[in-house]
N, C-alpha and C positions, 0 to 999 in steps of 0.2 A: 496254352497259348501258345500257338507259333508265333517264330518270329517274322517283322517282315524285313522284305528284303529292304529297307533302303535304313535298317540297321547299321550303325555306325561298325560293325562285327565281321559284315557278313562282305563276300567281293564278287564283284559277275563284271562280267567286261564286255567288252560290243568289238568283234573283230571287224577291222576291214578290209577290204577286195580286195588281193591285191594286182591281179591284175586283169584287161579287160573286158568289158563289157560283151564282144567276142565273145571271152571263156569262160565268164559264168555270169553272166549277167546281169552285172554290179558293174559300175565305175568302178575306175579306179581309185582307193581311197572312201566308196560310198561303205557305211555300216553297213555290214551284213548276214553277221551270229551275232547275238546272246550266251555266252558263256559264263558253267559255272566254274571260276578261278578252284574248288580246291577240289572235283571231280573230272572235269570239261566237258559234262552234260551240255549243249545247247540247240540251240534249234534258231532256223533261217527269220533274218528280221524283212516282213513281205511289205505290196503295197495290202492286200489283201489282208481279210484279217486272222492272223496264225497264231499259231502257240505262244504264247512270252511266257516269264521271268513264272507264274504258275505251274505252268505245264511243262519246265523240264526233266528231263530220262537221271536226275541224279541215281547211279548210283546209292548199292545201298547203304555202306559206309558214309554214305557224305556228313558231315555237321549242318551244308546247309539245304539238307532235302523236306526237308520243311519246310523251308522259305516261303513265306505265298507275299504276296499283293495286299493292303490292308481293301479295298475294294472287293477279292478275290477272296478276304476272313469276314468281307461285311457280305457278301451275296453266297455262299455258299456252308460255311459252319453254324451249324444251329446253337438257338438258346439254353 
């Protein structure tokens, strides 16, 4: 069974913008992307629905490659 992203041995981080809105569309300090601590895979955090932790493009060797949310596990894994 896949591991949940909230398990204590999984590690992700939220990267904040370091520039102004005019540079990247995010206020300085505002959460900008979600990143895997193991391989650096990331997705942008947007107001619109966008890929999240379940869709990170992990490297093939990443220990967190098959980490998913419980919601994703309930809705997409077959019994």
